[in-house]
C-alpha positions as a printed Julia matrix, in Angstrom:
121×3 Matrix{Float64}:
   0.0     0.0    0.0
   2.79    2.42   0.87
   6.0     2.26  -1.09
   9.31    4.04  -1.29
   8.09    7.29  -2.87
   7.24   10.44  -0.98
   3.58   11.21  -0.56
   1.17   13.07   1.63
   1.04   12.3    5.33
  -1.54    9.6    5.95
  -3.2     8.33   9.12
  -4.83    5.02   9.83
  -4.59    1.7   11.58
  -3.25   -1.76  10.79
  -4.36   -5.22  11.8
  -1.49   -7.65  12.34
  -1.64  -11.35  13.2
   0.41  -12.83  16.03
   0.61  -16.64  15.84
  -0.47  -18.72  18.83
   3.04  -20.24  19.14
   4.81  -16.86  18.8
   8.29  -16.64  20.35
   9.15  -13.42  22.15
  11.35  -11.09  20.1
  10.78  -12.98  16.84
   8.99  -11.76  13.7
   7.88  -15.13  12.4
   7.76  -15.2    8.59
   7.79  -17.83   5.84
  11.05  -19.68   5.26
  12.05  -21.63   2.19
  14.08  -23.86   4.53
  10.77  -24.97   6.08
   9.16  -25.12   2.61
   6.92  -22.16   3.46
   6.23  -20.04   0.41
   3.27  -17.97   1.62
   2.45  -16.05   4.74
   0.12  -17.89   7.11
  -1.42  -15.78   9.92
  -1.59  -18.93  12.07
   2.22  -19.31  11.83
   3.59  -15.86  10.96
   3.4   -12.23  12.04
   1.43  -10.88   9.07
   0.14   -7.44   8.14
  -3.49   -8.32   7.44
  -5.07   -4.95   6.73
  -4.25   -1.26   6.52
  -7.09    1.23   6.81
  -6.51    4.89   5.95
  -8.55    7.38   8.0
  -8.99   11.12   7.92
  -6.71   13.01  10.29
  -9.64   14.03  12.52
 -11.09   10.5   12.66
  -7.67    9.02  13.37
  -6.91   11.32  16.29
 -10.42   10.96  17.73
 -10.1     7.16  17.6
  -6.6     7.36  19.1
  -7.83    9.55  21.95
 -10.77    7.21  22.6
  -8.54    4.13  22.61
  -5.98    5.73  24.93
  -8.69    6.78  27.4
 -10.17    3.27  27.24
  -6.81    1.65  28.01
  -6.04    0.61  31.58
  -3.25    3.14  32.1
  -4.29    5.77  29.52
  -1.09    5.13  27.62
   0.41    4.74  24.19
   3.85    3.98  22.84
   5.32    5.32  19.63
   7.69    3.27  17.48
   9.77    5.24  14.96
  11.6     2.79  12.72
  15.08    3.04  11.25
  15.95    4.07   7.73
  15.98    0.64   6.09
  12.58   -0.62   7.25
   9.51   -0.96   5.04
   6.03    0.13   6.11
   4.95   -3.51   6.4
   7.92   -4.44   8.59
   7.35   -1.4   10.82
   3.7    -2.43  11.31
   4.7    -6.03  12.05
   7.43   -4.99  14.5
   5.12   -2.58  16.33
   2.53   -5.34  16.82
   5.2    -7.82  17.91
   6.64   -5.41  20.5
   3.2    -4.55  21.89
   2.37   -8.25  22.18
   5.71   -9.24  23.71
   5.53   -6.42  26.25
   1.87   -7.24  27.05
   1.34   -3.53  26.5
  -2.06   -2.44  27.79
  -2.19    0.85  25.88
  -2.24    1.81  22.22
   0.76    0.94  20.01
   1.48    3.58  17.36
   4.17    3.72  14.69
   5.45    6.4   12.37
   6.73    5.28   8.99
   8.27    7.19   6.11
   9.18    6.17   2.54
  11.81    3.46   2.6
  13.12    0.96   0.09
  13.91   -1.34   3.0
  17.43   -1.96   1.72
  20.7    -0.32   2.73
  22.24   -0.45  -0.81
  19.15    1.3   -2.22
  20.06    4.47  -0.34
  23.17    4.92  -2.46
  21.07    5.22  -5.63
């Protein structure tokens, strides 16, 4: 949905699967060594859906979710320069799950090719 080109600032939310047998600190994904060629939400941390919202709707929903959380809290993940949007969403969900975070996980992502050599081009 979001690539490596600049665009307008967008707001929204993502749904990400966490497998039942998830190991702390791991972003489970398909492996050709295990003969896995497709993502399986039952086995892998998978970005399932991205929903773009208006700025006003996003911040109203964020405020409502923070106030509904046990400690009225949120954490913000700002990824490094060689991380794709999908990987940032997956990592944010994985950290929130591993930390048993009771608040609202939020991440900020910017255009990235997700590859160190691509930044030399």
